[in-house]
C-alpha positions in Angstrom: -117.1 -79.9 14.7 -116.4 -78.1 17.7 -118.1 -75.0 16.1 -121.2 -76.9 15.5 -121.4 -78.4 19.0 -121.1 -74.9 20.4 -123.8 -73.7 18.4 -126.1 -76.3 19.6 -125.2 -75.7 23.2 -125.9 -72.0 22.7 -129.2 -72.7 20.9 -130.2 -75.1 23.5 -129.4 -72.8 26.3 -131.2 -69.7 24.8 -134.4 -71.8 24.1 -134.3 -73.3 27.9 -133.8 -69.8 29.3 -137.1 -68.5 27.5 -139.2 -66.1 30.0 -142.7 -67.2 30.7 -144.9 -64.2 32.4 -148.1 -63.6 33.5 -149.5 -60.2 32.8 -152.6 -58.8 34.5 -154.4 -55.4 34.1 -155.4 -54.3 37.5 -158.3 -52.4 35.9 -160.1 -55.0 34.3 -158.2 -57.9 36.0 -157.6 -59.4 32.5 -155.0 -62.0 32.7 -152.4 -62.6 29.8 -149.6 -65.1 29.1 -146.6 -64.2 27.0 -142.8 -65.2 26.6 -141.8 -61.4 26.1 -142.7 -58.4 27.7 -141.5 -55.2 26.2 -141.3 -52.2 28.3 -142.2 -48.9 26.8 -141.8 -45.2 28.1 -144.1 -44.1 30.8 -144.6 -47.4 32.0 -146.7 -49.1 29.5 -145.7 -52.9 28.3 -146.5 -54.3 25.1 -146.7 -58.2 24.5 -148.4 -61.0 22.3 -150.7 -62.9 24.3 -149.7 -67.0 24.3 -153.4 -67.9 24.2 -155.2 -65.4 21.8 -152.0 -64.5 19.7 -153.3 -60.7 19.9 -150.6 -58.2 20.5 -151.8 -56.3 23.6 -150.3 -52.9 24.9 -151.3 -52.0 28.6 -150.6 -48.4 30.3 -150.8 -50.2 34.1 -149.9 -53.8 34.6 -148.3 -56.2 36.9 -146.0 -58.8 35.5 -145.1 -62.2 37.1 -142.6 -64.3 36.1 -143.9 -68.1 36.0 -141.9 -71.4 36.3 -142.4 -73.9 33.6 -145.1 -75.8 35.8 -147.0 -72.7 36.4 -146.9 -71.9 32.7 -148.0 -75.3 31.5 -150.8 -75.3 33.9 -152.0 -71.8 33.1 -152.2 -72.3 29.6 -153.9 -75.7 29.8 -157.1 -74.1 31.7 
């Protein structure tokens, strides 16, 4: 029973701590939203856009961590 409670607690904490990011391409000014950003060699970033579902790779980008409220507002637009 204790083990089950511990597992449920860990899952809850993991899901609650998910990152939320806004990624901007400074050249095109396109804005993307994602929960994970993978940094590659040479400074590129790779992620899955939350709006379109497309996988995106940007050589040059600006990444900003968002609060839950900012995330919800951004995806509602």
